[in-house]
Backbone as a chain_set.jsonl record, in Angstrom:
{"seq": "YSRGLPVVRVDAGAVDVVRAVLSVFPLDTFVDQPLARMGGADDPTAENTVQAAVLEAAIAAHGGGLTIEAIPRSDFYPRADLGYAVIHTLETAPYCNFLLTKGVITA", "coords": {"N": [[1.06, 6.002, 16.607], [-0.014, 8.247, 18.067], [-2.667, 8.42, 17.447], [-4.336, 6.824, 19.074], [-5.403, 4.407, 18.409], [-5.281, 0.857, 18.236], [-1.787, -0.238, 17.751], [-0.158, -2.499, 15.656], [3.099, -3.615, 14.969], [4.731, -4.314, 12.0], [7.373, -6.039, 10.668], [8.12, -5.05, 7.673], [7.835, -4.035, 4.238], [5.195, -1.829, 2.94], [3.893, -2.922, 0.462], [4.137, -5.841, 0.736], [2.82, -6.358, 3.299], [0.193, -5.46, 2.731], [-0.486, -7.118, 0.769], [-0.586, -9.451, 2.661], [-2.148, -9.027, 4.593], [-4.633, -8.651, 2.838], [-4.782, -11.229, 2.067], [-6.441, -12.581, 4.014], [-8.169, -10.815, 4.459], [-10.699, -9.482, 3.431], [-11.67, -6.619, 0.51], [-14.506, -4.143, 0.941], [-17.328, -4.54, -0.639], [-19.186, -3.087, -0.96], [-18.734, -0.299, -1.141], [-17.631, 2.417, -3.06], [-15.074, 3.085, -3.299], [-12.695, 1.173, -1.628], [-9.922, 1.081, -0.978], [-7.743, 3.476, -0.04], [-5.265, 5.857, -0.191], [-2.783, 8.222, 0.885], [-2.641, 11.418, -0.467], [0.242, 13.231, -2.314], [2.019, 16.44, -0.95], [2.91, 18.064, -2.862], [1.378, 17.582, -5.157], [-1.63, 16.157, -4.809], [-2.363, 13.911, -6.571], [-0.426, 12.726, -7.696], [0.995, 9.313, -8.03], [3.17, 7.327, -6.304], [5.517, 4.554, -7.176], [5.312, 2.714, -5.236], [2.705, 3.101, -4.154], [1.674, 2.52, -6.312], [2.187, -0.121, -6.634], [0.898, -1.413, -4.411], [-1.639, -0.961, -5.095], [-1.873, -2.742, -7.291], [-1.504, -5.119, -5.997], [-3.944, -5.063, -4.175], [-5.865, -5.317, -6.405], [-5.266, -7.912, -7.337], [-5.797, -9.332, -5.134], [-8.725, -8.581, -4.777], [-9.716, -8.194, -7.129], [-10.663, -7.151, -10.664], [-11.242, -3.591, -11.731], [-10.973, -2.293, -9.377], [-10.136, 0.85, -8.05], [-7.718, 3.335, -6.518], [-8.168, 5.867, -3.992], [-7.083, 8.807, -4.001], [-6.299, 10.788, -1.085], [-6.39, 13.954, 0.164], [-3.539, 15.057, 2.088], [-4.094, 16.452, 4.404], [-6.551, 15.905, 4.765], [-6.807, 13.219, 4.909], [-5.662, 12.333, 7.94], [-8.067, 12.892, 9.713], [-9.858, 11.082, 8.509], [-8.4, 8.448, 9.143], [-8.344, 8.445, 11.723], [-10.973, 7.223, 12.166], [-10.611, 4.861, 11.874], [-9.801, 1.413, 12.896], [-7.574, 0.181, 13.581], [-3.869, 0.471, 13.439], [-1.393, -0.362, 11.13], [2.166, -0.501, 11.252], [4.482, -0.117, 9.327], [7.859, -0.946, 7.835], [8.255, 0.796, 5.723], [9.638, 3.107, 3.551], [9.268, 4.774, 1.569], [7.764, 7.968, 0.346], [4.534, 9.278, 1.366], [2.933, 6.873, 1.573], [0.928, 5.696, 3.225], [-1.956, 3.787, 3.729], [-5.551, 3.578, 3.853], [-7.806, 0.937, 4.298], [-11.029, -0.659, 3.664], [-12.653, -2.849, 5.444], [-14.675, -6.075, 3.933], [-17.091, -8.127, 4.144], [-16.462, -11.342, 5.461], [-16.621, -14.115, 4.035], [-17.907, -17.631, 4.034]], "CA": [[0.812, 5.659, 18.216], [-0.624, 9.481, 18.557], [-4.057, 8.653, 17.349], [-4.929, 6.223, 20.166], [-5.767, 3.378, 17.711], [-4.175, -0.38, 18.613], [-0.885, -0.374, 16.488], [0.63, -3.498, 15.239], [4.21, -3.482, 13.861], [5.01, -5.724, 10.903], [8.518, -5.295, 9.808], [7.996, -5.371, 6.034], [7.144, -3.179, 3.529], [3.888, -1.512, 2.527], [3.25, -4.087, -0.639], [4.036, -7.284, 1.617], [1.895, -6.065, 4.299], [-0.944, -5.165, 2.234], [-0.598, -8.633, 0.338], [-0.677, -10.439, 3.676], [-3.618, -8.391, 5.075], [-5.958, -8.99, 1.945], [-5.026, -12.769, 2.015], [-7.596, -12.879, 5.218], [-8.997, -9.463, 4.938], [-11.592, -9.236, 1.954], [-12.153, -5.483, 0.832], [-15.539, -4.124, 1.251], [-17.886, -4.768, -2.376], [-20.44, -2.304, -1.028], [-18.471, 1.051, -1.286], [-17.095, 2.759, -4.128], [-13.25, 2.937, -3.265], [-12.462, 0.615, -0.111], [-8.825, 1.116, -0.957], [-7.469, 4.813, -0.441], [-3.997, 6.195, -0.171], [-2.448, 9.651, 1.253], [-1.903, 12.401, -1.53], [1.335, 13.843, -1.783], [1.706, 17.601, -0.479], [2.912, 19.115, -3.796], [0.208, 17.156, -5.989], [-2.083, 14.889, -4.295], [-2.962, 12.819, -7.224], [0.606, 12.045, -8.395], [1.269, 8.095, -7.33], [4.66, 6.958, -6.529], [5.864, 3.212, -7.319], [5.131, 1.667, -3.996], [1.411, 3.208, -4.514], [1.051, 1.876, -7.752], [2.37, -1.612, -6.608], [-0.387, -1.521, -3.448], [-3.019, -1.078, -6.01], [-1.599, -3.876, -8.078], [-1.595, -6.426, -5.096], [-5.154, -5.117, -4.029], [-6.567, -5.69, -7.529], [-4.808, -9.186, -7.534], [-6.717, -9.988, -4.17], [-9.836, -8.176, -4.478], [-10.316, -8.605, -8.654], [-10.794, -5.975, -11.346], [-12.101, -2.678, -11.398], [-10.401, -1.507, -8.192], [-9.258, 2.358, -8.009], [-7.382, 3.694, -5.348], [-8.645, 6.834, -3.876], [-6.581, 9.851, -3.484], [-7.126, 11.644, -0.169], [-5.425, 15.15, 0.542], [-2.893, 14.79, 3.364], [-4.883, 17.502, 5.609], [-7.899, 15.163, 4.859], [-6.434, 11.849, 5.499], [-5.537, 11.976, 9.039], [-9.359, 12.346, 10.42], [-10.143, 9.532, 7.894], [-7.768, 7.483, 9.814], [-8.761, 8.616, 13.3], [-11.872, 6.861, 12.025], [-10.156, 3.278, 11.638], [-9.698, 0.313, 13.998], [-6.173, -0.024, 13.822], [-2.787, 0.897, 12.516], [-0.44, -1.067, 11.064], [3.176, 0.235, 11.287], [5.523, -0.721, 8.466], [9.073, -0.246, 7.591], [7.906, 1.506, 4.494], [10.385, 4.534, 3.653], [8.599, 5.763, 0.885], [7.013, 9.25, 0.873], [2.801, 9.07, 1.408], [2.641, 5.449, 1.783], [-0.263, 5.763, 4.244], [-3.486, 3.602, 3.124], [-6.84, 3.063, 4.586], [-8.558, -0.411, 3.525], [-12.32, -0.894, 4.376], [-12.941, -4.168, 5.085], [-16.077, -6.29, 3.445], [-17.835, -9.45, 4.683], [-15.868, -12.545, 5.427], [-17.625, -15.405, 3.833], [-17.062, -19.064, 4.359]], "C": [[-0.104, 7.094, 18.758], [-1.987, 9.613, 18.077], [-5.006, 7.615, 18.375], [-5.761, 4.777, 19.482], [-4.915, 2.142, 18.236], [-3.476, -0.144, 17.375], [-0.017, -1.563, 16.619], [1.727, -3.191, 14.642], [4.432, -4.511, 13.2], [6.337, -4.862, 10.139], [8.893, -5.788, 8.414], [7.689, -4.27, 5.459], [5.864, -3.09, 2.997], [3.32, -2.722, 1.43], [3.297, -5.222, 0.169], [3.013, -7.127, 2.67], [0.762, -6.066, 3.951], [-1.308, -6.488, 1.439], [-1.056, -9.544, 1.46], [-2.185, -10.046, 4.307], [-4.55, -8.911, 4.056], [-5.806, -10.428, 1.59], [-5.957, -13.129, 2.818], [-8.466, -11.787, 5.241], [-10.115, -8.909, 3.816], [-11.604, -7.473, 1.979], [-13.514, -5.162, 0.686], [-15.893, -3.962, -0.43], [-18.845, -4.012, -2.184], [-20.144, -0.736, -0.938], [-17.492, 1.238, -2.469], [-15.568, 2.435, -4.204], [-13.054, 2.254, -1.782], [-10.931, 0.747, -0.296], [-8.346, 2.705, -1.097], [-5.628, 4.825, 0.043], [-3.865, 7.895, 0.211], [-2.083, 10.298, 0.008], [-0.759, 13.091, -0.909], [1.177, 15.542, -1.574], [1.628, 18.272, -1.618], [1.862, 18.634, -4.811], [-0.395, 15.753, -5.472], [-2.731, 13.683, -5.209], [-1.836, 12.383, -8.055], [0.975, 10.911, -7.312], [2.832, 7.684, -7.641], [4.549, 5.205, -6.804], [5.353, 2.532, -6.445], [3.515, 1.949, -3.794], [0.859, 2.42, -5.454], [0.876, 0.094, -7.553], [1.282, -2.01, -5.278], [-1.561, -1.934, -4.25], [-3.198, -2.255, -6.642], [-2.156, -4.954, -6.998], [-2.982, -6.308, -4.565], [-6.287, -5.721, -4.99], [-6.378, -7.4, -7.633], [-5.843, -9.9, -6.513], [-8.185, -9.618, -4.309], [-10.836, -8.358, -6.014], [-10.273, -7.189, -9.27], [-11.543, -5.013, -10.892], [-11.796, -1.879, -9.918], [-9.731, -0.379, -8.582], [-8.745, 2.641, -6.583], [-7.9, 5.212, -5.207], [-7.638, 7.819, -3.146], [-6.599, 10.84, -2.554], [-5.751, 12.816, 0.096], [-4.688, 14.721, 1.821], [-3.699, 15.532, 4.549], [-6.096, 16.323, 5.721], [-7.381, 13.555, 5.377], [-6.37, 11.465, 6.891], [-7.046, 12.003, 10.026], [-9.785, 11.155, 9.494], [-9.651, 8.446, 8.876], [-8.143, 7.477, 11.037], [-10.197, 7.711, 13.436], [-11.686, 4.881, 12.181], [-10.013, 2.208, 13.082], [-8.42, -0.092, 14.385], [-4.927, 0.703, 12.683], [-1.791, -0.081, 12.175], [1.282, -0.376, 10.802], [4.092, -0.606, 10.503], [6.852, -0.322, 8.313], [9.333, 0.364, 6.04], [8.839, 3.001, 4.596], [9.902, 5.394, 2.659], [7.672, 7.177, 0.947], [5.46, 8.807, 0.799], [2.717, 7.873, 1.182], [1.793, 5.054, 2.828], [-1.348, 5.214, 3.288], [-4.414, 3.41, 4.192], [-7.418, 1.91, 3.728], [-9.689, -0.556, 4.511], [-12.529, -2.452, 4.069], [-14.351, -4.632, 4.857], [-16.143, -7.328, 4.21], [-16.623, -10.579, 4.389], [-16.885, -13.558, 5.32], [-16.677, -16.552, 4.002], [-16.226, -19.684, 3.027]], "O": [[-0.809, 7.004, 19.764], [-2.56, 10.696, 18.193], [-6.235, 7.674, 18.393], [-6.655, 4.215, 20.116], [-3.804, 2.427, 18.685], [-3.996, 0.077, 16.282], [0.776, -1.669, 17.554], [1.584, -2.443, 13.674], [4.357, -5.629, 13.71], [6.433, -3.822, 9.488], [9.711, -6.652, 8.099], [7.216, -3.393, 6.182], [5.325, -4.116, 2.581], [2.3, -3.351, 1.713], [2.164, -5.681, 0.315], [2.284, -8.113, 2.78], [-0.011, -6.646, 4.714], [-2.472, -6.884, 1.51], [-1.906, -10.393, 1.192], [-3.139, -10.817, 4.408], [-5.36, -9.723, 4.503], [-6.648, -10.907, 0.831], [-6.519, -14.158, 2.443], [-9.453, -11.783, 5.976], [-10.119, -7.712, 3.531], [-11.563, -6.889, 3.062], [-14.031, -6.131, 0.13], [-15.144, -3.481, -1.28], [-19.648, -4.001, -3.117], [-21.058, 0.056, -0.709], [-16.683, 0.374, -2.804], [-15.012, 1.687, -5.007], [-13.31, 2.957, -0.804], [-10.515, 0.289, 0.768], [-8.532, 3.235, -2.192], [-4.991, 3.883, 0.512], [-4.729, 8.702, -0.133], [-1.191, 9.756, -0.644], [-0.589, 13.45, 0.256], [0.146, 16.002, -2.064], [0.674, 19.027, -1.8], [1.409, 19.601, -5.423], [0.087, 14.629, -5.613], [-3.411, 12.755, -4.772], [-2.084, 11.724, -9.065], [1.211, 11.162, -6.13], [3.476, 7.69, -8.691], [3.464, 4.657, -6.609], [4.803, 1.516, -6.87], [2.926, 1.017, -3.247], [-0.195, 1.786, -5.414], [0.026, -0.685, -7.986], [0.882, -3.173, -5.338], [-2.259, -2.941, -4.127], [-4.277, -2.845, -6.685], [-3.202, -5.565, -7.215], [-3.486, -7.418, -4.392], [-7.275, -6.368, -4.642], [-7.332, -8.089, -7.995], [-6.584, -10.819, -6.864], [-8.946, -10.49, -3.891], [-12.047, -8.553, -6.123], [-9.936, -6.201, -8.617], [-12.351, -5.151, -9.974], [-12.471, -0.923, -9.536], [-8.799, -0.47, -9.381], [-9.331, 2.198, -5.595], [-8.069, 5.825, -6.261], [-7.377, 7.715, -1.947], [-6.914, 11.938, -3.012], [-4.547, 12.576, 0.185], [-5.308, 14.001, 2.604], [-3.819, 14.952, 5.629], [-6.46, 15.939, 6.832], [-7.866, 13.009, 6.368], [-6.907, 10.407, 7.219], [-7.148, 11.222, 10.973], [-10.076, 10.142, 10.13], [-10.439, 7.634, 9.362], [-8.307, 6.363, 11.535], [-10.612, 7.449, 14.564], [-12.488, 4.005, 12.505], [-10.211, 2.623, 14.224], [-8.209, -0.67, 15.451], [-5.059, 1.229, 11.578], [-1.319, -0.682, 13.14], [1.301, 0.409, 9.854], [4.462, -1.699, 10.931], [7.061, 0.823, 8.713], [10.386, 0.357, 5.402], [8.742, 3.81, 5.519], [10.036, 6.614, 2.757], [6.811, 7.207, 1.826], [5.239, 7.855, 0.049], [2.176, 7.785, 0.079], [2.009, 3.951, 3.33], [-1.7, 5.832, 2.284], [-4.059, 3.104, 5.33], [-7.464, 2.018, 2.502], [-9.572, -0.588, 5.736], [-12.568, -3.076, 3.008], [-15.271, -3.969, 5.338], [-15.23, -7.509, 5.015], [-15.996, -10.663, 3.333], [-17.752, -13.851, 6.142], [-15.451, -16.63, 4.083], [-15.574, -20.723, 3.136]]}, "num_chains": 1, "name": "protein.A"}
């Protein structure tokens, strides 16, 4: 809410929300990593089970070859400020903040 972007609240976990969003929102195919996540404070490269499940859901929707970019926590917020909107979920796992780059919607 503090970012000034529109906030949409969805009463579900991150994996279910990402699945729902990606069912109507294609990831960009013109950028190297259209999916990013916040890295943990101790080890930004460490991945928790929810982050891994979000990547699996994105691969299922987007296709193979997709990876997830780990962004250090301090760098994540300025990138998030460039977004269009925020989806507030009920996710309680730490560092489960994600950035999705929208691709072209085709017929």
